[in-house]
Predicted model as a PDB file, atoms N, CA, C, CB and O in Angstrom, pLDDT in the B-factor column:
MODEL        1                                                                  
ATOM      1  N   MET A   1     120.546  94.343  10.578  1.00 83.00           N  
ATOM      2  CA  MET A   1     119.275  94.040   9.968  1.00 83.00           C  
ATOM      3  C   MET A   1     118.196  94.930  10.587  1.00 83.00           C  
ATOM      4  CB  MET A   1     118.929  92.545  10.137  1.00 83.00           C  
ATOM      5  O   MET A   1     118.143  95.090  11.806  1.00 83.00           O  
ATOM      6  N   ALA A   2     117.364  95.490   9.770  1.00 92.00           N  
ATOM      7  CA  ALA A   2     116.295  96.375  10.220  1.00 92.00           C  
ATOM      8  C   ALA A   2     115.158  95.566  10.839  1.00 92.00           C  
ATOM      9  CB  ALA A   2     115.771  97.229   9.052  1.00 92.00           C  
ATOM     10  O   ALA A   2     114.893  94.431  10.442  1.00 92.00           O  
ATOM     11  N   VAL A   3     114.500  96.173  11.812  1.00 93.00           N  
ATOM     12  CA  VAL A   3     113.364  95.531  12.470  1.00 93.00           C  
ATOM     13  C   VAL A   3     112.095  95.940  11.731  1.00 93.00           C  
ATOM     14  CB  VAL A   3     113.284  95.921  13.989  1.00 93.00           C  
ATOM     15  O   VAL A   3     111.880  97.119  11.453  1.00 93.00           O  
ATOM     16  N   SER A   4     111.265  94.960  11.418  1.00 97.00           N  
ATOM     17  CA  SER A   4     110.040  95.240  10.679  1.00 97.00           C  
ATOM     18  C   SER A   4     109.024  95.948  11.569  1.00 97.00           C  
ATOM     19  CB  SER A   4     109.443  93.942  10.119  1.00 97.00           C  
ATOM     20  O   SER A   4     109.109  95.893  12.796  1.00 97.00           O  
ATOM     21  N   GLU A   5     108.075  96.604  10.942  1.00 97.00           N  
ATOM     22  CA  GLU A   5     107.007  97.279  11.684  1.00 97.00           C  
ATOM     23  C   GLU A   5     106.189  96.267  12.476  1.00 97.00           C  
ATOM     24  CB  GLU A   5     106.094  98.070  10.725  1.00 97.00           C  
ATOM     25  O   GLU A   5     105.752  96.561  13.588  1.00 97.00           O  
ATOM     26  N   ALA A   6     105.977  95.081  11.918  1.00 97.00           N  
ATOM     27  CA  ALA A   6     105.221  94.041  12.613  1.00 97.00           C  
ATOM     28  C   ALA A   6     105.953  93.611  13.884  1.00 97.00           C  
ATOM     29  CB  ALA A   6     104.992  92.827  11.688  1.00 97.00           C  
ATOM     30  O   ALA A   6     105.330  93.384  14.922  1.00 97.00           O  
ATOM     31  N   GLN A   7     107.283  93.502  13.793  1.00 97.00           N  
ATOM     32  CA  GLN A   7     108.067  93.115  14.965  1.00 97.00           C  
ATOM     33  C   GLN A   7     108.018  94.209  16.030  1.00 97.00           C  
ATOM     34  CB  GLN A   7     109.525  92.823  14.567  1.00 97.00           C  
ATOM     35  O   GLN A   7     107.896  93.915  17.219  1.00 97.00           O  
ATOM     36  N   LYS A   8     108.114  95.467  15.606  1.00 97.00           N  
ATOM     37  CA  LYS A   8     108.022  96.580  16.550  1.00 97.00           C  
ATOM     38  C   LYS A   8     106.672  96.571  17.271  1.00 97.00           C  
ATOM     39  CB  LYS A   8     108.227  97.922  15.821  1.00 97.00           C  
ATOM     40  O   LYS A   8     106.598  96.782  18.482  1.00 97.00           O  
ATOM     41  N   LYS A   9     105.612  96.323  16.507  1.00 97.00           N  
ATOM     42  CA  LYS A   9     104.266  96.296  17.074  1.00 97.00           C  
ATOM     43  C   LYS A   9     104.122  95.127  18.055  1.00 97.00           C  
ATOM     44  CB  LYS A   9     103.208  96.191  15.950  1.00 97.00           C  
ATOM     45  O   LYS A   9     103.542  95.289  19.129  1.00 97.00           O  
ATOM     46  N   ALA A  10     104.642  93.963  17.693  1.00 98.00           N  
ATOM     47  CA  ALA A  10     104.563  92.795  18.569  1.00 98.00           C  
ATOM     48  C   ALA A  10     105.347  93.024  19.852  1.00 98.00           C  
ATOM     49  CB  ALA A  10     105.084  91.549  17.849  1.00 98.00           C  
ATOM     50  O   ALA A  10     104.895  92.648  20.934  1.00 98.00           O  
ATOM     51  N   THR A  11     106.513  93.633  19.738  1.00 97.00           N  
ATOM     52  CA  THR A  11     107.329  93.919  20.915  1.00 97.00           C  
ATOM     53  C   THR A  11     106.613  94.901  21.836  1.00 97.00           C  
ATOM     54  CB  THR A  11     108.699  94.480  20.499  1.00 97.00           C  
ATOM     55  O   THR A  11     106.584  94.697  23.049  1.00 97.00           O  
ATOM     56  N   ALA A  12     106.041  95.956  21.282  1.00 97.00           N  
ATOM     57  CA  ALA A  12     105.305  96.941  22.078  1.00 97.00           C  
ATOM     58  C   ALA A  12     104.114  96.300  22.779  1.00 97.00           C  
ATOM     59  CB  ALA A  12     104.831  98.100  21.191  1.00 97.00           C  
ATOM     60  O   ALA A  12     103.840  96.607  23.939  1.00 97.00           O  
ATOM     61  N   LYS A  13     103.407  95.415  22.088  1.00 97.00           N  
ATOM     62  CA  LYS A  13     102.256  94.729  22.677  1.00 97.00           C  
ATOM     63  C   LYS A  13     102.703  93.834  23.834  1.00 97.00           C  
ATOM     64  CB  LYS A  13     101.516  93.894  21.607  1.00 97.00           C  
ATOM     65  O   LYS A  13     102.067  93.813  24.888  1.00 97.00           O  
ATOM     66  N   TYR A  14     103.789  93.101  23.638  1.00 98.00           N  
ATOM     67  CA  TYR A  14     104.326  92.232  24.691  1.00 98.00           C  
ATOM     68  C   TYR A  14     104.748  93.060  25.904  1.00 98.00           C  
ATOM     69  CB  TYR A  14     105.527  91.411  24.161  1.00 98.00           C  
ATOM     70  O   TYR A  14     104.396  92.726  27.035  1.00 98.00           O  
ATOM     71  N   GLU A  15     105.493  94.131  25.676  1.00 96.00           N  
ATOM     72  CA  GLU A  15     105.962  94.963  26.787  1.00 96.00           C  
ATOM     73  C   GLU A  15     104.803  95.571  27.562  1.00 96.00           C  
ATOM     74  CB  GLU A  15     106.874  96.069  26.272  1.00 96.00           C  
ATOM     75  O   GLU A  15     104.856  95.650  28.789  1.00 96.00           O  
ATOM     76  N   ALA A  16     103.757  96.001  26.864  1.00 97.00           N  
ATOM     77  CA  ALA A  16     102.592  96.577  27.536  1.00 97.00           C  
ATOM     78  C   ALA A  16     101.896  95.536  28.408  1.00 97.00           C  
ATOM     79  CB  ALA A  16     101.607  97.147  26.506  1.00 97.00           C  
ATOM     80  O   ALA A  16     101.339  95.868  29.454  1.00 97.00           O  
ATOM     81  N   LYS A  17     101.930  94.290  27.979  1.00 97.00           N  
ATOM     82  CA  LYS A  17     101.290  93.203  28.717  1.00 97.00           C  
ATOM     83  C   LYS A  17     102.105  92.776  29.940  1.00 97.00           C  
ATOM     84  CB  LYS A  17     101.078  92.010  27.799  1.00 97.00           C  
ATOM     85  O   LYS A  17     101.528  92.417  30.967  1.00 97.00           O  
ATOM     86  N   VAL A  18     103.424  92.810  29.846  1.00 97.00           N  
ATOM     87  CA  VAL A  18     104.301  92.221  30.857  1.00 97.00           C  
ATOM     88  C   VAL A  18     104.889  93.227  31.837  1.00 97.00           C  
ATOM     89  CB  VAL A  18     105.409  91.496  30.185  1.00 97.00           C  
ATOM     90  O   VAL A  18     105.168  92.869  32.981  1.00 97.00           O  
ATOM     91  N   TYR A  19     105.085  94.465  31.424  1.00 96.00           N  
ATOM     92  CA  TYR A  19     105.805  95.432  32.246  1.00 96.00           C  
ATOM     93  C   TYR A  19     104.948  96.626  32.638  1.00 96.00           C  
ATOM     94  CB  TYR A  19     107.028  95.911  31.517  1.00 96.00           C  
ATOM     95  O   TYR A  19     104.104  97.088  31.870  1.00 96.00           O  
ATOM     96  N   ASP A  20     105.185  97.114  33.854  1.00 96.00           N  
ATOM     97  CA  ASP A  20     104.701  98.430  34.264  1.00 96.00           C  
ATOM     98  C   ASP A  20     105.853  99.387  34.006  1.00 96.00           C  
ATOM     99  CB  ASP A  20     104.230  98.456  35.789  1.00 96.00           C  
ATOM    100  O   ASP A  20     107.017  99.017  34.161  1.00 96.00           O  
ATOM    101  N   LYS A  21     105.540 100.597  33.620  1.00 94.00           N  
ATOM    102  CA  LYS A  21     106.586 101.585  33.356  1.00 94.00           C  
ATOM    103  C   LYS A  21     106.322 102.838  34.176  1.00 94.00           C  
ATOM    104  CB  LYS A  21     106.658 101.928  31.847  1.00 94.00           C  
ATOM    105  O   LYS A  21     105.178 103.181  34.477  1.00 94.00           O  
ATOM    106  N   THR A  22     107.405 103.507  34.527  1.00 95.00           N  
ATOM    107  CA  THR A  22     107.300 104.779  35.223  1.00 95.00           C  
ATOM    108  C   THR A  22     108.439 105.681  34.761  1.00 95.00           C  
ATOM    109  CB  THR A  22     107.333 104.580  36.769  1.00 95.00           C  
ATOM    110  O   THR A  22     109.464 105.206  34.272  1.00 95.00           O  
ATOM    111  N   LEU A  23     108.251 106.944  34.917  1.00 96.00           N  
ATOM    112  CA  LEU A  23     109.280 107.910  34.572  1.00 96.00           C  
ATOM    113  C   LEU A  23     110.047 108.265  35.837  1.00 96.00           C  
ATOM    114  CB  LEU A  23     108.665 109.180  33.913  1.00 96.00           C  
ATOM    115  O   LEU A  23     109.450 108.550  36.875  1.00 96.00           O  
ATOM    116  N   LEU A  24     111.354 108.246  35.746  1.00 96.00           N  
ATOM    117  CA  LEU A  24     112.205 108.588  36.880  1.00 96.00           C  
ATOM    118  C   LEU A  24     112.977 109.848  36.524  1.00 96.00           C  
ATOM    119  CB  LEU A  24     113.176 107.415  37.245  1.00 96.00           C  
ATOM    120  O   LEU A  24     113.699 109.872  35.527  1.00 96.00           O  
ATOM    121  N   ARG A  25     112.833 110.882  37.319  1.00 97.00           N  
ATOM    122  CA  ARG A  25     113.561 112.132  37.090  1.00 97.00           C  
ATOM    123  C   ARG A  25     114.664 112.235  38.127  1.00 97.00           C  
ATOM    124  CB  ARG A  25     112.608 113.374  37.158  1.00 97.00           C  
ATOM    125  O   ARG A  25     114.429 112.070  39.324  1.00 97.00           O  
ATOM    126  N   LEU A  26     115.881 112.513  37.647  1.00 97.00           N  
ATOM    127  CA  LEU A  26     117.052 112.587  38.520  1.00 97.00           C  
ATOM    128  C   LEU A  26     117.759 113.914  38.322  1.00 97.00           C  
ATOM    129  CB  LEU A  26     118.018 111.417  38.249  1.00 97.00           C  
ATOM    130  O   LEU A  26     117.685 114.502  37.243  1.00 97.00           O  
ATOM    131  N   PRO A  27     118.441 114.388  39.347  1.00 98.00           N  
ATOM    132  CA  PRO A  27     119.251 115.595  39.172  1.00 98.00           C  
ATOM    133  C   PRO A  27     120.340 115.330  38.124  1.00 98.00           C  
ATOM    134  CB  PRO A  27     119.886 116.041  40.531  1.00 98.00           C  
ATOM    135  O   PRO A  27     120.798 114.199  37.959  1.00 98.00           O  
ATOM    136  N   LYS A  28     120.735 116.375  37.435  1.00 98.00           N  
ATOM    137  CA  LYS A  28     121.795 116.253  36.425  1.00 98.00           C  
ATOM    138  C   LYS A  28     123.016 115.577  37.033  1.00 98.00           C  
ATOM    139  CB  LYS A  28     122.179 117.643  35.853  1.00 98.00           C  
ATOM    140  O   LYS A  28     123.449 115.925  38.132  1.00 98.00           O  
ATOM    141  N   GLY A  29     123.565 114.608  36.309  1.00 97.00           N  
ATOM    142  CA  GLY A  29     124.761 113.910  36.749  1.00 97.00           C  
ATOM    143  C   GLY A  29     124.492 112.639  37.534  1.00 97.00           C  
ATOM    144  O   GLY A  29     125.362 111.772  37.617  1.00 97.00           O  
ATOM    145  N   LYS A  30     123.308 112.511  38.111  1.00 98.00           N  
ATOM    146  CA  LYS A  30     122.991 111.342  38.939  1.00 98.00           C  
ATOM    147  C   LYS A  30     122.902 110.072  38.091  1.00 98.00           C  
ATOM    148  CB  LYS A  30     121.668 111.565  39.693  1.00 98.00           C  
ATOM    149  O   LYS A  30     123.341 109.009  38.529  1.00 98.00           O  
ATOM    150  N   LEU A  31     122.343 110.169  36.891  1.00 98.00           N  
ATOM    151  CA  LEU A  31     122.201 108.995  36.042  1.00 98.00           C  
ATOM    152  C   LEU A  31     123.558 108.414  35.667  1.00 98.00           C  
ATOM    153  CB  LEU A  31     121.416 109.344  34.785  1.00 98.00           C  
ATOM    154  O   LEU A  31     123.731 107.196  35.660  1.00 98.00           O  
ATOM    155  N   SER A  32     124.511 109.268  35.357  1.00 98.00           N  
ATOM    156  CA  SER A  32     125.837 108.751  35.005  1.00 98.00           C  
ATOM    157  C   SER A  32     126.482 108.057  36.201  1.00 98.00           C  
ATOM    158  CB  SER A  32     126.743 109.889  34.500  1.00 98.00           C  
ATOM    159  O   SER A  32     127.193 107.068  36.026  1.00 98.00           O  
ATOM    160  N   ALA A  33     126.247 108.558  37.410  1.00 98.00           N  
ATOM    161  CA  ALA A  33     126.776 107.904  38.611  1.00 98.00           C  
ATOM    162  C   ALA A  33     126.111 106.542  38.816  1.00 98.00           C  
ATOM    163  CB  ALA A  33     126.560 108.797  39.857  1.00 98.00           C  
ATOM    164  O   ALA A  33     126.776 105.580  39.199  1.00 98.00           O  
ATOM    165  N   ILE A  34     124.813 106.457  38.565  1.00 98.00           N  
ATOM    166  CA  ILE A  34     124.084 105.195  38.698  1.00 98.00           C  
ATOM    167  C   ILE A  34     124.568 104.199  37.648  1.00 98.00           C  
ATOM    168  CB  ILE A  34     122.560 105.424  38.562  1.00 98.00           C  
ATOM    169  O   ILE A  34     124.783 103.027  37.957  1.00 98.00           O  
ATOM    170  N   LYS A  35     124.740 104.661  36.406  1.00 98.00           N  
ATOM    171  CA  LYS A  35     125.235 103.783  35.336  1.00 98.00           C  
ATOM    172  C   LYS A  35     126.597 103.209  35.694  1.00 98.00           C  
ATOM    173  CB  LYS A  35     125.322 104.548  34.003  1.00 98.00           C  
ATOM    174  O   LYS A  35     126.833 102.015  35.509  1.00 98.00           O  
ATOM    175  N   ALA A  36     127.492 104.041  36.201  1.00 98.00           N  
ATOM    176  CA  ALA A  36     128.835 103.590  36.565  1.00 98.00           C  
ATOM    177  C   ALA A  36     128.777 102.589  37.708  1.00 98.00           C  
ATOM    178  CB  ALA A  36     129.716 104.782  36.952  1.00 98.00           C  
ATOM    179  O   ALA A  36     129.483 101.580  37.691  1.00 98.00           O  
ATOM    180  N   HIS A  37     127.947 102.863  38.691  1.00 98.00           N  
ATOM    181  CA  HIS A  37     127.813 101.972  39.846  1.00 98.00           C  
ATOM    182  C   HIS A  37     127.275 100.609  39.399  1.00 98.00           C  
ATOM    183  CB  HIS A  37     126.878 102.600  40.915  1.00 98.00           C  
ATOM    184  O   HIS A  37     127.814  99.570  39.781  1.00 98.00           O  
ATOM    185  N   ALA A  38     126.231 100.617  38.604  1.00 98.00           N  
ATOM    186  CA  ALA A  38     125.634  99.366  38.133  1.00 98.00           C  
ATOM    187  C   ALA A  38     126.619  98.591  37.257  1.00 98.00           C  
ATOM    188  CB  ALA A  38     124.337  99.648  37.352  1.00 98.00           C  
ATOM    189  O   ALA A  38     126.768  97.379  37.413  1.00 98.00           O  
ATOM    190  N   ALA A  39     127.282  99.278  36.349  1.00 98.00           N  
ATOM    191  CA  ALA A  39     128.233  98.622  35.444  1.00 98.00           C  
ATOM    192  C   ALA A  39     129.380  97.980  36.218  1.00 98.00           C  
ATOM    193  CB  ALA A  39     128.786  99.629  34.428  1.00 98.00           C  
ATOM    194  O   ALA A  39     129.838  96.895  35.861  1.00 98.00           O  
ATOM    195  N   ALA A  40     129.842  98.634  37.263  1.00 98.00           N  
ATOM    196  CA  ALA A  40     130.939  98.095  38.075  1.00 98.00           C  
ATOM    197  C   ALA A  40     130.543  96.790  38.754  1.00 98.00           C  
ATOM    198  CB  ALA A  40     131.371  99.116  39.127  1.00 98.00           C  
ATOM    199  O   ALA A  40     131.403  96.001  39.146  1.00 98.00           O  
ATOM    200  N   ARG A  41     129.244  96.569  38.890  1.00 97.00           N  
ATOM    201  CA  ARG A  41     128.754  95.356  39.528  1.00 97.00           C  
ATOM    202  C   ARG A  41     128.140  94.391  38.523  1.00 97.00           C  
ATOM    203  CB  ARG A  41     127.739  95.703  40.593  1.00 97.00           C  
ATOM    204  O   ARG A  41     127.537  93.388  38.907  1.00 97.00           O  
ATOM    205  N   GLY A  42     128.293  94.694  37.237  1.00 98.00           N  
ATOM    206  CA  GLY A  42     127.774  93.813  36.200  1.00 98.00           C  
ATOM    207  C   GLY A  42     126.267  93.820  36.076  1.00 98.00           C  
ATOM    208  O   GLY A  42     125.676  92.837  35.629  1.00 98.00           O  
ATOM    209  N   GLU A  43     125.634  94.919  36.468  1.00 98.00           N  
ATOM    210  CA  GLU A  43     124.177  95.039  36.420  1.00 98.00           C  
ATOM    211  C   GLU A  43     123.760  96.074  35.388  1.00 98.00           C  
ATOM    212  CB  GLU A  43     123.617  95.413  37.799  1.00 98.00           C  
ATOM    213  O   GLU A  43     124.533  96.964  35.034  1.00 98.00           O  
ATOM    214  N   SER A  44     122.543  95.945  34.917  1.00 98.00           N  
ATOM    215  CA  SER A  44     121.950  97.007  34.114  1.00 98.00           C  
ATOM    216  C   SER A  44     121.435  98.083  35.065  1.00 98.00           C  
ATOM    217  CB  SER A  44     120.799  96.460  33.197  1.00 98.00           C  
ATOM    218  O   SER A  44     121.271  97.835  36.259  1.00 98.00           O  
ATOM    219  N   VAL A  45     121.186  99.259  34.541  1.00 97.00           N  
ATOM    220  CA  VAL A  45     120.607 100.327  35.368  1.00 97.00           C  
ATOM    221  C   VAL A  45     119.244  99.883  35.887  1.00 97.00           C  
ATOM    222  CB  VAL A  45     120.478 101.656  34.559  1.00 97.00           C  
ATOM    223  O   VAL A  45     118.928 100.077  37.061  1.00 97.00           O  
ATOM    224  N   ASN A  46     118.442  99.289  35.016  1.00 97.00           N  
ATOM    225  CA  ASN A  46     117.118  98.834  35.425  1.00 97.00           C  
ATOM    226  C   ASN A  46     117.214  97.773  36.517  1.00 97.00           C  
ATOM    227  CB  ASN A  46     116.351  98.284  34.223  1.00 97.00           C  
ATOM    228  O   ASN A  46     116.462  97.810  37.491  1.00 97.00           O  
ATOM    229  N   GLY A  47     118.129  96.840  36.357  1.00 97.00           N  
ATOM    230  CA  GLY A  47     118.316  95.802  37.371  1.00 97.00           C  
ATOM    231  C   GLY A  47     118.760  96.380  38.693  1.00 97.00           C  
ATOM    232  O   GLY A  47     118.273  95.976  39.749  1.00 97.00           O  
ATOM    233  N   PHE A  48     119.690  97.330  38.643  1.00 98.00           N  
ATOM    234  CA  PHE A  48     120.168  97.962  39.872  1.00 98.00           C  
ATOM    235  C   PHE A  48     119.039  98.716  40.574  1.00 98.00           C  
ATOM    236  CB  PHE A  48     121.330  98.918  39.565  1.00 98.00           C  
ATOM    237  O   PHE A  48     118.859  98.576  41.784  1.00 98.00           O  
ATOM    238  N   ILE A  49     118.283  99.508  39.828  1.00 97.00           N  
ATOM    239  CA  ILE A  49     117.194 100.281  40.438  1.00 97.00           C  
ATOM    240  C   ILE A  49     116.154  99.336  41.037  1.00 97.00           C  
ATOM    241  CB  ILE A  49     116.533 101.220  39.393  1.00 97.00           C  
ATOM    242  O   ILE A  49     115.661  99.576  42.139  1.00 97.00           O  
ATOM    243  N   GLY A  50     115.817  98.264  40.317  1.00 97.00           N  
ATOM    244  CA  GLY A  50     114.860  97.291  40.847  1.00 97.00           C  
ATOM    245  C   GLY A  50     115.362  96.655  42.131  1.00 97.00           C  
ATOM    246  O   GLY A  50     114.606  96.496  43.089  1.00 97.00           O  
ATOM    247  N   ARG A  51     116.647  96.287  42.151  1.00 98.00           N  
ATOM    248  CA  ARG A  51     117.232  95.678  43.350  1.00 98.00           C  
ATOM    249  C   ARG A  51     117.241  96.681  44.506  1.00 98.00           C  
ATOM    250  CB  ARG A  51     118.671  95.177  43.060  1.00 98.00           C  
ATOM    251  O   ARG A  51     116.925  96.323  45.641  1.00 98.00           O  
ATOM    252  N   ALA A  52     117.598  97.918  44.224  1.00 98.00           N  
ATOM    253  CA  ALA A  52     117.627  98.948  45.267  1.00 98.00           C  
ATOM    254  C   ALA A  52     116.238  99.156  45.864  1.00 98.00           C  
ATOM    255  CB  ALA A  52     118.162 100.275  44.698  1.00 98.00           C  
ATOM    256  O   ALA A  52     116.100  99.314  47.076  1.00 98.00           O  
ATOM    257  N   ILE A  53     115.229  99.155  45.030  1.00 98.00           N  
ATOM    258  CA  ILE A  53     113.857  99.312  45.518  1.00 98.00           C  
ATOM    259  C   ILE A  53     113.451  98.110  46.362  1.00 98.00           C  
ATOM    260  CB  ILE A  53     112.877  99.491  44.340  1.00 98.00           C  
ATOM    261  O   ILE A  53     112.904  98.270  47.454  1.00 98.00           O  
ATOM    262  N   ASP A  54     113.721  96.895  45.854  1.00 98.00           N  
ATOM    263  CA  ASP A  54     113.355  95.683  46.597  1.00 98.00           C  
ATOM    264  C   ASP A  54     114.035  95.637  47.968  1.00 98.00           C  
ATOM    265  CB  ASP A  54     113.728  94.433  45.788  1.00 98.00           C  
ATOM    266  O   ASP A  54     113.395  95.338  48.977  1.00 98.00           O  
ATOM    267  N   GLU A  55     115.337  95.936  47.995  1.00 98.00           N  
ATOM    268  CA  GLU A  55     116.071  95.893  49.264  1.00 98.00           C  
ATOM    269  C   GLU A  55     115.575  96.953  50.242  1.00 98.00           C  
ATOM    270  CB  GLU A  55     117.565  96.080  49.015  1.00 98.00           C  
ATOM    271  O   GLU A  55     115.487  96.694  51.442  1.00 98.00           O  
ATOM    272  N   THR A  56     115.253  98.130  49.746  1.00 98.00           N  
ATOM    273  CA  THR A  56     114.746  99.194  50.613  1.00 98.00           C  
ATOM    274  C   THR A  56     113.376  98.836  51.168  1.00 98.00           C  
ATOM    275  CB  THR A  56     114.674 100.520  49.850  1.00 98.00           C  
ATOM    276  O   THR A  56     113.106  99.051  52.350  1.00 98.00           O  
ATOM    277  N   MET A  57     112.514  98.291  50.322  1.00 97.00           N  
ATOM    278  CA  MET A  57     111.183  97.900  50.786  1.00 97.00           C  
ATOM    279  C   MET A  57     111.283  96.798  51.842  1.00 97.00           C  
ATOM    280  CB  MET A  57     110.316  97.428  49.602  1.00 97.00           C  
ATOM    281  O   MET A  57     110.565  96.827  52.841  1.00 97.00           O  
ATOM    282  N   GLU A  58     112.167  95.835  51.623  1.00 97.00           N  
ATOM    283  CA  GLU A  58     112.357  94.754  52.608  1.00 97.00           C  
ATOM    284  C   GLU A  58     112.885  95.315  53.925  1.00 97.00           C  
ATOM    285  CB  GLU A  58     113.332  93.681  52.060  1.00 97.00           C  
ATOM    286  O   GLU A  58     112.410  94.933  54.995  1.00 97.00           O  
ATOM    287  N   ARG A  59     113.848  96.204  53.859  1.00 97.00           N  
ATOM    288  CA  ARG A  59     114.405  96.812  55.064  1.00 97.00           C  
ATOM    289  C   ARG A  59     113.332  97.613  55.808  1.00 97.00           C  
ATOM    290  CB  ARG A  59     115.601  97.718  54.706  1.00 97.00           C  
ATOM    291  O   ARG A  59     113.249  97.548  57.034  1.00 97.00           O  
ATOM    292  N   ASP A  60     112.512  98.367  55.071  1.00 96.00           N  
ATOM    293  CA  ASP A  60     111.457  99.144  55.689  1.00 96.00           C  
ATOM    294  C   ASP A  60     110.424  98.231  56.375  1.00 96.00           C  
ATOM    295  CB  ASP A  60     110.778 100.029  54.641  1.00 96.00           C  
ATOM    296  O   ASP A  60     109.934  98.552  57.457  1.00 96.00           O  
ATOM    297  N   GLU A  61     110.098  97.099  55.744  1.00 94.00           N  
ATOM    298  CA  GLU A  61     109.143  96.175  56.346  1.00 94.00           C  
ATOM    299  C   GLU A  61     109.690  95.592  57.645  1.00 94.00           C  
ATOM    300  CB  GLU A  61     108.799  95.051  55.367  1.00 94.00           C  
ATOM    301  O   GLU A  61     108.948  95.419  58.611  1.00 94.00           O  
ATOM    302  N   HIS A  62     110.979  95.290  57.669  1.00 91.00           N  
ATOM    303  CA  HIS A  62     111.579  94.771  58.901  1.00 91.00           C  
ATOM    304  C   HIS A  62     111.545  95.824  60.010  1.00 91.00           C  
ATOM    305  CB  HIS A  62     113.030  94.319  58.643  1.00 91.00           C  
ATOM    306  O   HIS A  62     111.302  95.497  61.172  1.00 91.00           O  
ATOM    307  N   LYS A  63     111.785  97.070  59.653  1.00 88.00           N  
ATOM    308  CA  LYS A  63     111.725  98.143  60.650  1.00 88.00           C  
ATOM    309  C   LYS A  63     110.324  98.279  61.218  1.00 88.00           C  
ATOM    310  CB  LYS A  63     112.172  99.473  60.038  1.00 88.00           C  
ATOM    311  O   LYS A  63     110.156  98.484  62.420  1.00 88.00           O  
ATOM    312  N   GLU A  64     109.313  98.167  60.358  1.00 86.00           N  
ATOM    313  CA  GLU A  64     107.922  98.292  60.802  1.00 86.00           C  
ATOM    314  C   GLU A  64     107.547  97.161  61.738  1.00 86.00           C  
ATOM    315  CB  GLU A  64     106.974  98.315  59.604  1.00 86.00           C  
ATOM    316  O   GLU A  64     106.783  97.367  62.680  1.00 86.00           O  
ATOM    317  N   GLN A  65     108.073  95.962  61.494  1.00 87.00           N  
ATOM    318  CA  GLN A  65     107.771  94.804  62.340  1.00 87.00           C  
ATOM    319  C   GLN A  65     108.441  94.919  63.703  1.00 87.00           C  
ATOM    320  CB  GLN A  65     108.214  93.514  61.652  1.00 87.00           C  
ATOM    321  O   GLN A  65     107.947  94.357  64.680  1.00 87.00           O  
ATOM    322  N   GLU A  66     109.559  95.640  63.784  1.00 83.00           N  
ATOM    323  CA  GLU A  66     110.272  95.802  65.048  1.00 83.00           C  
ATOM    324  C   GLU A  66     109.561  96.748  65.995  1.00 83.00           C  
ATOM    325  CB  GLU A  66     111.669  96.299  64.794  1.00 83.00           C  
ATOM    326  O   GLU A  66     109.720  96.658  67.213  1.00 83.00           O  
ATOM    327  N   VAL A  67     108.771  97.663  65.428  1.00 73.00           N  
ATOM    328  CA  VAL A  67     108.116  98.687  66.245  1.00 73.00           C  
ATOM    329  C   VAL A  67     106.934  98.133  66.984  1.00 73.00           C  
ATOM    330  CB  VAL A  67     107.677  99.849  65.393  1.00 73.00           C  
ATOM    331  O   VAL A  67     106.268  98.862  67.719  1.00 73.00           O  
TER     332      VAL A  67                                                      
ENDMDL                                                                          
END                                                                             
């Protein structure tokens, strides 16, 4: 079933309200490695990248507190 223009517009409006977006540039071949890694763990690429960022930020904060 085709998506109506009204639905596309509503979806775009919702996404603009709820999500921040950024462009991620990777060396050739890196994205396929990330996709495979995430899929092997039952995650989406977006979920994996978000988790990787959260875990790294938490680890960095713990390191800063130790100093």
